[in-house]
C-alpha positions in Angstrom: -47.4 -56.5 -183.3 -50.2 -54.2 -184.3 -48.4 -51.1 -185.5 -45.1 -51.7 -187.2 -43.8 -48.1 -187.1 -44.3 -47.8 -183.3 -42.7 -51.2 -182.8 -39.7 -50.2 -184.8 -39.2 -46.9 -183.1 -39.6 -48.2 -179.6 -37.2 -51.1 -180.2 -34.5 -48.6 -181.4 -35.2 -46.3 -178.4 -35.0 -49.1 -175.9 -31.8 -50.5 -177.4 -30.2 -47.0 -177.2 -31.2 -46.6 -173.6 -29.8 -50.0 -172.8 -26.6 -49.0 -174.6 -26.8 -51.8 -177.1 -24.7 -51.5 -180.3 -27.1 -53.3 -182.6 -30.8 -54.1 -182.7 -32.8 -56.7 -184.7 -35.9 -55.2 -186.3 -38.8 -56.9 -188.1 -38.6 -56.5 -191.9 -41.1 -54.6 -193.9 -40.8 -52.1 -196.7 -42.0 -49.3 -194.4 -39.5 -50.2 -191.7 -36.7 -50.3 -194.3 -37.6 -46.8 -195.6 -37.8 -45.4 -192.1 -34.5 -47.0 -191.3 -32.9 -45.3 -194.3 -34.2 -42.0 -193.2 -32.8 -42.5 -189.7 -29.5 -43.4 -191.1 -29.6 -40.2 -193.3 -30.6 -38.0 -190.4 -27.8 -39.4 -188.2 -29.7 -41.4 -185.6 -28.4 -44.8 -186.9 -25.0 -45.7 -188.3 -26.1 -48.5 -190.6 -29.0 -50.6 -191.6 -28.6 -54.1 -193.2 -30.9 -56.9 -194.3 -30.4 -60.0 -192.1 -31.6 -63.5 -192.5 -29.6 -65.3 -189.8 -32.7 -66.2 -187.8 -34.5 -67.8 -190.6 -36.8 -64.9 -191.2 -36.1 -61.8 -193.0 -35.2 -58.9 -190.7 -33.2 -55.7 -190.4 -30.1 -55.2 -188.3 -29.6 -51.5 -187.3 -26.4 -50.1 -185.7 -27.1 -47.4 -183.2 -25.0 -44.3 -183.4 -23.2 -43.0 -180.3 -21.2 -39.8 -179.6 -18.8 -40.1 -176.7 -20.7 -43.2 -175.5 -24.0 -41.3 -175.4 -26.7 -42.3 -177.9 -27.6 -39.6 -180.5 -31.3 -40.7 -180.2 -32.6 -39.1 -177.0 -36.4 -39.7 -177.3 -39.3 -40.3 -179.6 -43.0 -39.3 -179.7 -45.4 -41.6 -181.6 -47.9 -39.1 -183.1 -50.1 -41.2 -185.4 -51.4 -44.4 -183.8 -53.5 -47.2 -185.2 -56.5 -46.0 -183.2 -56.1 -42.3 -184.2 -54.3 -41.4 -187.4 -53.1 -37.8 -187.5 -52.8 -36.1 -190.9 -51.4 -32.6 -191.5 -50.3 -30.1 -194.0 -47.0 -28.2 -193.8 -48.4 -25.7 -191.2 -49.4 -28.5 -188.8 -46.0 -30.2 -189.2 -44.1 -27.0 -188.5 -46.1 -26.6 -185.2 -44.8 -30.0 -184.1 -41.3 -29.1 -185.1 -41.3 -25.9 -183.1 -41.7 -27.8 -179.8 -37.9 -28.4 -179.7 -35.1 -29.8 -181.8 -37.3 -32.5 -183.4 -37.2 -34.3 -186.7 -40.7 -35.1 -187.9 -41.2 -38.3 -190.1 -44.3 -38.3 -192.3 -45.8 -40.7 -194.7 -46.9 -38.9 -198.0 -48.2 -39.9 -201.4 -44.6 -39.6 -202.6 -43.3 -42.0 -199.9 -41.9 -41.7 -196.3 -39.8 -38.6 -195.8 -38.8 -35.9 -193.2 -40.8 -32.8 -192.8 -38.0 -30.8 -194.5 -38.3 -32.8 -197.7 -42.1 -32.6 -197.6 -41.9 -28.8 -197.1 -39.7 -28.5 -200.2 -42.1 -30.5 -202.2 -45.1 -28.7 -200.7 -47.0 -31.8 -199.6 -48.4 -33.1 -196.4 -49.5 -36.5 -195.1 -49.8 -38.7 -192.1 -47.5 -37.6 -189.3 -45.9 -40.8 -188.1 -43.5 -39.7 -185.2 -41.1 -37.0 -184.0 -37.6 -38.0 -183.0 -34.8 -36.0 -181.2 
C-alpha cells in the first residue's frame, strides 16, 4: 500500500461496482477525514471505526438509490509520483469537466473544493468523484 488515498477511493469504488453494502478500509487520520467528507457529500451512508479484525480499521456503508450506487466513478489526480497542486482557478477547471466533487488537501485540512473556495485557499488536489 503506497498511497493511502488512492487505496481508499479504489476500494470504495470497487465495492460499489460489486454492489456490496459495506467495505472495510485501512485506518488512518487522512482516510477518516476523507470518509467524513464522503458521508457529508452523500456518497457514503455511514463511516465507523472497527476493530473486529484485531487491527484498527474503518467500516464504510455505501449509499444506494434504487439499488444503483450513488458513486459512479473517481479520478485520482494527485499520485505519489506526481503531486498536483492548484489554486481556486485550477480546481474550478477540473470541476467544469462534469458533475464532479473535487477533494483537496489544504493547510486547513482536507475539504471539498466548495469549502476551499469559500475560504480562498488552494492545495493538493487529491481526487475528483462523481
